[in-house]
N, CA, C and O of each residue as an XYZ file, in Angstrom:
272
protein
N      39.798    -70.442    -16.022
C      40.399    -69.477    -15.917
C      40.230    -68.443    -14.518
O      41.113    -67.983    -13.795
N      38.150    -68.214    -14.425
C      37.887    -68.028    -13.636
C      37.379    -68.902    -12.780
O      37.427    -70.035    -13.259
N      36.688    -68.849    -11.210
C      35.879    -70.280    -10.471
C      34.697    -70.306    -10.897
O      33.962    -71.250    -11.188
N      34.460    -68.503    -10.933
C      32.944    -68.474    -11.532
C      32.578    -67.721    -12.331
O      32.937    -66.543    -12.340
N      31.784    -68.238    -13.174
C      31.757    -67.594    -14.177
C      32.787    -67.111    -15.890
O      33.488    -67.981    -16.405
N      32.688    -65.634    -16.553
C      33.716    -65.986    -17.430
C      34.214    -64.695    -17.380
O      33.386    -63.821    -17.122
N      35.818    -64.226    -17.634
C      36.792    -62.788    -17.136
C      35.833    -61.806    -17.848
O      34.832    -61.972    -18.545
N      36.710    -60.404    -17.287
C      35.972    -59.525    -18.332
C      36.813    -59.434    -19.764
O      38.034    -59.352    -19.634
N      36.450    -59.438    -20.692
C      36.819    -59.377    -21.879
C      37.549    -58.248    -21.619
O      37.190    -57.437    -20.765
N      39.242    -58.032    -22.743
C      39.513    -57.093    -23.175
C      40.565    -56.238    -21.866
O      41.537    -55.575    -22.230
N      40.294    -56.341    -20.739
C      40.966    -56.135    -19.799
C      42.310    -57.030    -19.289
O      42.216    -58.217    -18.976
N      43.731    -56.170    -19.256
C      44.625    -57.350    -18.781
C      45.378    -56.344    -17.644
O      45.856    -55.212    -17.576
N      45.099    -57.821    -16.601
C      45.519    -56.671    -15.310
C      46.667    -57.590    -14.668
O      46.491    -57.977    -13.513
N      47.674    -57.909    -15.258
C      48.498    -58.747    -14.934
C      49.965    -57.633    -14.914
O      50.034    -56.439    -15.205
N      50.809    -58.399    -14.543
C      52.212    -57.481    -15.164
C      53.013    -56.858    -16.370
O      53.510    -57.480    -17.309
N      53.037    -55.408    -16.133
C      53.352    -55.194    -17.394
C      52.387    -53.952    -17.378
O      51.429    -53.687    -16.652
N      53.283    -52.922    -18.989
C      52.997    -51.772    -19.221
C      51.618    -51.670    -19.912
O      51.240    -50.712    -20.587
N      51.115    -52.485    -19.719
C      49.334    -52.441    -20.361
C      48.575    -52.512    -19.020
O      47.345    -52.481    -18.986
N      49.251    -52.595    -18.047
C      48.231    -53.075    -17.275
C      47.160    -52.845    -16.288
O      47.506    -52.425    -15.183
N      46.246    -53.001    -16.459
C      44.044    -52.264    -16.224
C      44.668    -52.796    -14.394
O      45.650    -53.538    -14.414
N      44.210    -52.490    -13.236
C      42.921    -52.424    -12.073
C      41.663    -53.190    -12.625
O      40.914    -52.647    -13.437
N      41.519    -54.063    -12.309
C      40.171    -54.789    -11.828
C      38.685    -53.850    -11.766
O      38.597    -53.768    -10.540
N      37.699    -53.237    -12.196
C      36.778    -52.499    -11.753
C      36.238    -53.116    -10.445
O      36.853    -54.093    -10.017
N      34.954    -52.584     -9.618
C      34.730    -52.910     -8.063
C      34.547    -53.938     -8.133
O      34.597    -54.389     -9.278
N      34.286    -54.747     -7.199
C      33.613    -56.183     -7.605
C      34.455    -57.198     -8.216
O      33.987    -58.331     -8.329
N      35.584    -56.960     -8.608
C      36.189    -58.209     -9.639
C      37.615    -58.300     -8.867
O      37.723    -57.338     -8.106
N      38.644    -59.086     -8.833
C      39.657    -59.103     -8.917
C      40.738    -59.420    -10.241
O      40.371    -59.163    -11.387
N      42.074    -59.991     -9.965
C      42.635    -60.229    -10.815
C      43.267    -61.288    -10.827
O      44.316    -61.106    -10.209
N      43.155    -62.795    -11.381
C      43.703    -63.986    -11.310
C      44.952    -64.040    -11.935
O      44.473    -64.743    -12.826
N      45.468    -63.993    -12.084
C      47.238    -64.328    -12.693
C      47.609    -65.721    -12.488
O      47.944    -66.242    -11.424
N      47.499    -66.311    -13.744
C      48.073    -67.703    -13.785
C      49.619    -67.780    -13.160
O      50.396    -66.902    -13.536
N      50.102    -68.795    -12.219
C      51.281    -69.057    -11.635
C      52.471    -68.714    -12.857
O      53.504    -68.060    -12.715
N      51.819    -69.557    -14.413
C      52.908    -69.542    -14.898
C      52.623    -68.272    -16.197
O      52.691    -68.603    -17.381
N      52.348    -67.014    -15.837
C      51.866    -65.997    -16.176
C      51.577    -66.073    -17.665
O      52.038    -65.423    -18.603
N      50.468    -67.289    -17.604
C      49.842    -67.487    -19.076
C      48.745    -66.240    -19.435
O      48.706    -65.683    -20.531
N      48.116    -66.011    -18.618
C      47.183    -65.166    -18.951
C      46.822    -64.505    -16.839
O      47.105    -65.027    -15.760
N      46.115    -63.201    -17.216
C      45.645    -62.334    -16.399
C      44.366    -61.850    -16.674
O      44.272    -61.183    -17.705
N      43.113    -62.061    -15.849
C      42.159    -61.829    -15.830
C      41.622    -61.478    -14.890
O      41.960    -61.805    -13.752
N      40.612    -60.691    -15.192
C      39.393    -59.942    -13.901
C      38.403    -61.203    -13.671
O      37.677    -61.972    -14.302
N      38.859    -60.909    -12.320
C      36.932    -62.830    -12.719
C      36.481    -61.935    -11.160
O      37.197    -61.357    -10.344
N      34.996    -62.141    -11.217
C      33.910    -61.496    -10.069
C      34.355    -62.425     -9.186
O      34.743    -63.568     -9.423
N      34.233    -61.591     -7.673
C      34.298    -61.988     -6.983
C      33.425    -62.210     -6.073
O      32.821    -61.313     -5.485
N      33.194    -64.107     -5.757
C      31.758    -64.063     -5.740
C      31.944    -65.301     -4.406
O      32.758    -66.220     -4.306
N      31.029    -64.946     -3.655
C      31.155    -65.746     -2.388
C      29.981    -66.974     -2.254
O      28.904    -66.395     -2.115
N      29.853    -67.917     -2.246
C      28.663    -69.111     -1.963
C      27.302    -68.193     -2.160
O      26.439    -68.264     -3.036
N      27.388    -67.576     -1.373
C      26.119    -66.973     -1.184
C      25.320    -66.652     -1.868
O      24.117    -66.905     -1.799
N      26.044    -65.877     -2.843
C      25.869    -65.119     -3.863
C      26.473    -63.967     -3.775
O      26.610    -63.270     -4.781
N      26.885    -63.618     -2.683
C      26.966    -62.528     -2.958
C      28.459    -61.845     -3.171
O      29.397    -62.513     -2.737
N      28.752    -60.642     -3.765
C      29.599    -60.151     -4.315
C      30.884    -59.356     -3.635
O      30.489    -58.252     -4.011
N      32.149    -59.038     -2.908
C      32.270    -58.000     -1.943
C      34.001    -57.580     -1.784
O      34.927    -58.227     -1.294
N      33.969    -56.367     -2.353
C      35.624    -55.807     -2.465
C      36.313    -56.431     -1.660
O      36.124    -57.209     -0.726
N      37.550    -55.740     -2.416
C      38.922    -56.451     -1.286
C      38.961    -55.759     -0.312
O      39.379    -56.225      0.748
N      38.614    -54.706     -0.397
C      37.965    -53.504      1.014
C      37.049    -54.167      2.010
O      37.245    -54.136      3.225
N      36.218    -54.660      1.525
C      35.524    -55.043      2.640
C      35.670    -56.482      3.324
O      34.991    -56.729      4.320
N      36.709    -57.607      2.705
C      36.348    -58.469      3.134
C      38.020    -58.298      3.991
O      38.124    -59.059      4.954
N      39.102    -57.516      3.754
C      39.302    -57.183      4.832
C      39.046    -56.688      6.322
O      39.781    -56.614      7.307
N      37.640    -56.362      6.084
C      37.240    -55.618      7.653
C      35.921    -56.677      7.927
O      34.958    -56.388      8.637
N      36.082    -57.813      7.285
C      34.896    -58.545      7.883
C      34.373    -59.009      8.930
O      35.042    -59.633      9.754
N      32.936    -58.750      9.084
C      32.448    -59.352     10.588
C      31.465    -59.933      9.987
O      30.686    -59.643      9.079
N      31.775    -61.389     11.121
C      31.150    -62.492     11.384
C      30.231    -62.005     12.089
O      30.515    -61.073     12.841
N      29.128    -62.420     12.039
C      27.647    -62.722     13.548
C      27.219    -64.325     13.392
O      26.681    -64.930     12.465
N      27.652    -64.712     14.586
C      26.678    -65.505     14.765
C      26.498    -65.843     16.343
O      27.225    -65.421     17.242
N      25.318    -66.738     16.492
C      24.290    -66.725     17.674
C      24.553    -65.588     18.562
O      25.180    -66.035     19.523
N      24.341    -64.153     18.707
C      24.574    -63.316     18.968
C      26.508    -63.130     19.044
O      26.652    -62.066     19.646
N      27.430    -63.491     18.824
C      28.645    -63.869     19.015
C      29.560    -63.038     17.405
O      29.519    -63.294     16.202
N      30.336    -61.947     18.286
C      30.345    -61.133     16.887
C      32.168    -61.477     16.636
O      32.942    -61.062     17.499
N      32.881    -62.470     15.055
C      33.874    -62.734     14.609
C      34.851    -61.287     13.910
O      34.239    -60.364     13.373
N      35.773    -61.278     13.973
C      36.595    -60.391     13.258
C      37.763    -61.251     12.835
O      38.682    -60.763     12.177
């Protein structure tokens, strides 16, 4: 269900009246066929975790150049 690690237990983040938002550092992984909706850790290959807001304003520095 999650690309890395296990989903958080007991949190339903999908569509419906019992919806809960995932905590900071997690995203809601909803199955395309709506079979499950679980909170998975947001992990970047380097091992760092980022919130959705920080990824939207991500700045990449390489060889003294700045990319947004």
